[in-house]
C-alpha positions in Angstrom: 28.7 12.4 -11.2 27.9 11.2 -14.7 25.4 14.0 -15.4 27.8 16.7 -14.4 25.3 18.8 -12.6 23.2 17.4 -9.8 20.4 19.8 -8.8 20.9 21.6 -5.5 18.7 20.4 -2.6 16.7 23.7 -2.7 16.0 23.2 -6.4 14.5 19.7 -5.6 12.7 20.4 -2.4 10.0 22.6 -3.9 6.6 23.2 -2.2 5.2 20.4 -4.5 7.9 18.0 -3.4 7.6 18.6 0.3 3.8 18.3 0.0 4.2 15.0 -1.9 6.6 13.7 0.8 4.3 14.7 3.6 1.3 13.0 1.9 3.3 9.9 1.2 4.5 9.6 4.8 1.0 10.2 6.1 -0.3 7.5 3.7 2.2 5.0 5.0 1.0 5.7 8.6 -2.7 5.5 7.5 -2.1 2.1 5.9 -1.2 0.8 9.4 2.4 -0.2 8.5 3.9 2.5 10.6 2.9 4.3 13.8 1.7 7.9 13.8 4.9 8.7 15.8 6.9 7.4 12.8 5.5 10.1 10.4 8.2 12.7 10.9 10.9 10.0 10.6 9.4 8.8 7.4 9.3 12.3 6.0 13.0 12.8 6.9 13.9 9.4 5.5 12.1 10.0 2.2 13.7 13.4 1.9 17.2 12.1 2.6 16.9 9.2 0.2 15.4 11.5 -2.5 18.3 13.9 -2.2 20.8 11.0 -2.4 19.1 9.9 -5.7 18.9 13.4 -7.1 22.4 13.1 -8.7 20.8 10.5 -11.1 18.3 13.1 -12.3 18.6 13.8 -16.1 16.4 16.7 -17.3 16.7 15.2 -20.9 14.7 12.2 -19.7 12.0 13.6 -17.5 10.7 16.7 -15.8 11.9 17.2 -12.2 8.3 16.5 -10.9 8.1 13.3 -12.9 11.5 12.2 -11.6 10.5 13.0 -8.0 7.1 11.3 -8.3 8.7 8.1 -9.5 11.5 8.2 -6.9 9.3 8.9 -4.0 6.8 6.2 -5.0 9.8 3.8 -5.4 11.2 4.8 -2.0 7.9 4.4 -0.3 7.5 0.9 -1.7 11.0 0.1 -0.5 10.1 1.4 3.0 7.0 -0.8 2.9 9.0 -3.9 1.9 11.5 -3.2 4.7 8.8 -2.8 7.3 7.0 -5.9 6.2 10.3 -7.9 6.4 10.7 -6.5 10.0 7.3 -7.7 10.9 8.2 -11.2 9.7 5.1 -11.8 7.7 2.7 -10.7 10.4 -0.8 -10.4 8.9 -1.3 -6.8 7.8 -4.5 -5.1 6.8 -4.1 -4.3 3.1 -6.3 -1.8 1.3 -6.4 -1.8 -2.5 -4.9 1.3 -4.0 -6.7 0.7 -7.3 -9.3 3.3 -8.1 -12.3 1.3 -9.2 -13.6 2.6 -12.5 -16.7 1.2 -14.2 -15.6 1.9 -17.7 -18.6 0.2 -19.3 -20.3 1.5 -22.4 -21.8 4.5 -20.6 -18.5 5.6 -19.0 -20.6 7.7 -16.6 -18.5 7.7 -13.4 -16.9 11.2 -13.0 -13.4 11.3 -11.5 -14.7 13.1 -8.4 -16.9 10.1 -7.5 -14.0 7.8 -8.0 -11.8 9.8 -5.6 -14.5 10.0 -3.0 -15.2 6.3 -3.1 -11.6 5.3 -2.8 -11.0 7.8 -0.1 -13.8 6.2 1.9 -12.3 2.7 1.2 -8.9 4.0 2.3 -10.3 5.1 5.6 -12.3 1.8 5.8 -14.6 2.7 8.6 -12.4 5.2 10.5 -13.9 8.3 12.1 -15.0 11.0 9.6 -12.2 13.3 8.7 -11.8 16.8 10.1 -11.3 20.1 8.4 -7.5 19.9 8.7 -7.4 16.5 7.0 -9.7 17.6 4.3 -7.6 20.7 3.7 -4.4 18.5 3.5 -6.1 16.1 1.1 -7.2 19.0 -1.1 -3.7 20.5 -1.0 -2.2 17.1 -2.0 -4.8 16.8 -4.8 -4.1 20.3 -6.2 -0.3 19.5 -6.0 -0.9 16.2 -7.9 -3.0 17.9 -10.5 -0.4 20.7 -11.0 2.2 18.0 -11.6 0.3 16.5 -14.5 1.2 17.4 -18.1 -1.1 20.2 -19.5 -3.3 17.9 -21.6 -4.0 15.6 -18.6 -4.7 18.6 -16.4 -7.5 19.5 -18.9 -8.9 16.0 -19.0 -8.8 15.9 -15.2 -10.5 19.2 -14.8 -13.3 18.2 -17.2 -13.7 14.8 -15.5 -14.4 16.5 -12.2 -17.7 17.8 -13.6 -18.5 15.5 -16.5 -18.6 11.9 -17.5 -15.9 10.3 -19.7 -18.4 10.2 -22.6 -19.1 13.9 -22.3 -15.4 14.8 -22.0 -14.6 12.8 -25.1 -17.4 14.5 -27.0 -16.5 18.0 -25.7 -12.8 17.5 -26.5 -13.4 15.8 -29.9 -11.5 12.6 -28.9 -12.5 9.0 -28.5 -13.7 7.5 -25.2 -10.7 5.2 -25.4 -8.4 8.2 -25.4 -10.2 9.6 -22.4 -10.0 6.2 -20.6 -6.3 6.0 -21.4 -5.8 9.5 -20.0 -7.8 8.5 -16.8 -5.3 5.6 -16.4 -2.4 7.9 -16.6 -4.0 10.3 -14.1 -4.7 7.4 -11.7 -1.1 6.3 -11.9 0.1 9.8 -11.3 -2.3 10.2 -8.3 -1.2 6.9 -6.8 2.5 8.0 -7.1 1.5 11.2 -5.3 0.0 9.2 -2.4 -3.7 9.7 -3.4 -5.4 6.4 -3.3 
């Protein structure tokens, strides 16, 4: 291997990574591309493909979590393309993974409201979630936040309780910088399977 030192599987399969894979597999099932009975197979497939790609990991280029986030998102997209090809273009219900953000002049939509709104859209009329699903979603959210760089963790924590305008003022930065951070946070959350 060109790097000379691929990480061992136990170094890659941290609690964060196994939670990320579990959430991503569940997301694929919820998006109606795969059956619920496929969930365990999806987890195994994502894990196996991740371990195969681990030899490409270069710690000089990215943190392990960043590498894993990108690889798992890419692998999930590949599985989706493969499944859609198998279905020969059958019409699929598609749900936007874009978190809607009214970033007008007031910038008054806290991140917690954005997550709740998109979570409702994702379920699109399904039965209300139960305590287990809420706990799993909370675990995935905490894992995703923990995988953010420190400055984005701070922005994220503040956005859970304040508007973008308030966060910018409290942190002494521009609203543009806060909105840019929100975009990076949304990208990270999507990669972690939180839509």
